[in-house]
C-alpha positions as a printed Julia matrix, in Angstrom:
216×3 Matrix{Float64}:
 66.86  81.39   97.93
 68.01  77.62   96.87
 67.5   76.44   93.53
 65.86  73.5    94.8
 63.07  75.21   96.25
 61.98  76.35   92.9
 60.91  73.03   91.51
 57.36  71.22   91.76
 54.21  72.01   91.18
 53.44  75.96   91.12
 49.79  76.06   91.62
 48.35  80.11   90.67
 45.44  81.29   92.3
 41.82  82.0    90.18
 40.3   85.6    90.74
 37.85  85.84   93.32
 36.41  87.83   95.89
 35.18  85.33   98.63
 38.71  85.0   100.51
 37.73  82.41  102.99
 37.37  80.28   99.53
 39.92  81.41   97.87
 41.76  80.12  100.98
 40.23  76.78  101.2
 40.66  76.59   97.74
 44.41  77.38   98.17
 45.13  74.88  101.3
 43.75  71.87   99.37
 46.15  72.62   96.58
 49.15  73.08   99.08
 47.82  69.42  100.81
 47.87  67.62   97.51
 51.53  68.92   96.93
 52.14  72.32   95.45
 55.44  73.63   96.41
 54.31  77.02   95.02
 51.31  79.3    95.5
 51.39  82.41   93.29
 48.6   85.02   94.31
 47.06  85.98   91.04
 44.73  89.16   91.82
 43.93  91.69   89.0
 40.91  92.98   89.4
 40.84  92.88   93.53
 40.91  96.26   95.53
 43.83  97.17   97.06
 42.63  96.26  100.69
 40.8   93.04   99.81
 44.15  92.3    97.82
 46.0   92.5   100.91
 43.83  90.5   103.42
 44.1   87.54  100.73
 46.98  88.1   100.52
 48.18  87.81  104.17
 45.88  85.2   104.44
 48.14  83.17  101.81
 51.04  83.95  103.18
 50.12  82.17  106.57
 48.45  79.28  104.57
 51.77  78.89  102.75
 54.19  79.19  105.96
 51.81  76.61  107.3
 52.61  74.15  104.48
 56.08  74.96  103.96
 55.82  76.44  100.48
 56.35  79.64   98.61
 54.17  82.47   98.4
 54.71  84.59   95.35
 52.81  87.52   94.17
 51.96  88.14   90.95
 52.75  91.94   89.73
 52.78  93.85   92.69
 56.25  93.87   95.2
 54.52  96.67   97.03
 51.98  93.99   98.23
 54.6   90.95   98.23
 56.54  93.29  100.61
 53.8   94.29  102.57
 51.73  90.33  103.08
 54.88  88.67  103.74
 55.43  86.71  100.5
 58.51  85.24   99.68
 58.35  86.71   96.21
 56.88  88.77   92.88
 56.23  87.75   89.46
 56.79  90.16   87.0
 55.76  90.61   83.49
 56.16  92.82   80.51
 54.01  95.31   81.35
 55.25  95.22   85.17
 58.75  97.27   86.89
 61.84  95.63   85.29
 63.45  92.95   87.81
 66.65  95.13   87.85
 64.56  97.59   90.09
 62.78  94.79   91.91
 66.12  93.38   92.4
 67.48  96.78   94.09
 64.26  97.03   96.44
 64.36  93.2    97.17
 67.58  91.76   97.92
 66.76  88.86   99.12
 63.65  88.3    97.07
 62.66  85.43   94.69
 62.09  87.82   91.8
 60.39  85.27   88.66
 60.14  87.22   84.96
 58.24  85.82   82.07
 60.13  85.08   79.07
 57.03  84.09   76.9
 57.74  82.81   73.91
 61.75  83.91   73.75
 63.69  82.0    75.96
 66.81  84.13   74.74
 65.39  86.71   77.25
 66.14  84.41   80.01
 70.0   85.37   79.33
 69.14  89.04   80.64
 66.87  88.25   82.93
 69.45  86.58   84.96
 71.49  89.25   84.51
 69.1   91.46   85.75
 68.54  89.44   88.88
 65.85  87.17   88.36
 65.27  84.09   89.76
 63.88  81.74   87.55
 61.72  82.45   84.21
 58.5   81.56   82.99
 57.8   80.15   79.34
 54.29  79.94   77.78
 52.03  79.52   76.89
 53.17  75.98   76.56
 49.73  74.28   75.74
 46.58  76.49   74.64
 45.0   78.58   77.59
 41.69  78.97   79.2
 42.44  81.78   81.33
 44.8   83.38   78.17
 43.27  82.07   74.97
 45.09  84.7    72.64
 48.5   83.98   74.58
 51.48  83.35   71.86
 52.2   79.66   72.13
 56.02  78.72   73.06
 56.99  75.09   71.84
 57.96  72.74   74.41
 61.96  72.96   73.5
 61.4   76.0    74.6
 62.08  75.1    78.19
 65.22  73.73   77.65
 66.29  76.87   75.62
 65.71  79.29   78.18
 67.12  76.89   81.08
 70.33  76.84   78.48
 70.17  80.8    77.96
 70.03  81.83   81.61
 70.43  78.82   83.62
 68.17  79.62   85.96
 65.06  77.58   86.98
 62.24  77.42   84.46
 58.47  77.38   84.95
 56.5   75.76   82.25
 52.81  78.05   81.88
 49.99  77.72   79.86
 47.24  75.28   79.26
 49.26  71.9    81.4
 46.7   69.49   82.85
 47.14  66.18   84.5
 47.08  64.42   80.63
 50.23  66.81   79.51
 52.55  67.79   82.52
 54.71  64.85   82.08
 55.4   66.56   79.03
 56.66  69.94   80.03
 58.7   68.16   82.99
 60.1   66.37   80.59
 61.11  69.08   78.47
 62.88  70.17   81.34
 60.65  72.33   83.3
 61.75  72.68   87.26
 57.79  73.89   87.97
 54.77  73.71   85.98
 52.11  76.9    87.23
 48.84  75.74   87.08
 45.51  77.42   87.23
 42.43  75.84   85.5
 43.45  72.32   85.5
 43.73  72.62   89.04
 41.34  75.24   90.73
 38.26  74.2    88.51
 38.8   70.66   89.51
 36.08  68.79   91.39
 38.76  67.99   94.21
 41.44  70.31   94.05
 43.86  67.75   96.1
 43.19  65.17   94.4
 44.03  66.98   91.28
 47.16  68.43   92.84
 48.16  65.31   93.39
 48.14  64.35   89.87
 50.3   66.98   88.7
 52.63  66.74   91.48
 52.77  62.79   90.18
 54.34  64.33   87.01
 57.43  65.21   88.81
 57.89  61.61   90.29
 56.96  59.58   86.96
 59.43  61.64   84.82
 62.29  60.87   87.39
 61.17  57.75   87.46
 61.9   57.58   84.11
 65.35  59.12   83.84
 66.51  57.22   87.11
 65.25  53.88   84.67
 67.74  54.78   81.6
 71.05  52.64   80.73
């Protein structure tokens, strides 16, 4: 997987029992510019999760986006995903890489950017840092300062995804701090117009790049 593909708006799905509604929301986010989509379903039954994951994987293929499954390697392999994202309570990165040599494997480093070094050694494709802002999804999450994004990049040399409380108002700050990706749930899928919200979040990358180009 090319490093350049691990960049941009990283949409993370909300928990929904209605597969048709979930896929419709995901398609809106993809149409608005989401480059990656993560299926996150902590409470779904296995059969329902597989149905939803397969439908979302198909939507991502149509839009040329990467599809990642949260936590569950077996589900990711079964539904035709591009990769899996692992947290501290999931299987280890090295074990996942052994089972999926060509898959995208992301790993959460939370507020410990130095862990990116070990993540790379174990075979990770990218790391996630956060919560970089107060998060409605995980209000008790430990906060990671924005400067942790750059520290993770220097420690591991991998693409870095910023996560936690990202909105159109603060997305540019995360990108300016060095985030290759911004993972968003609430500010995207709770928006009255998901496609428009995705465009606004995606614009953070264009705005930051334009500012860099304008520097003497």
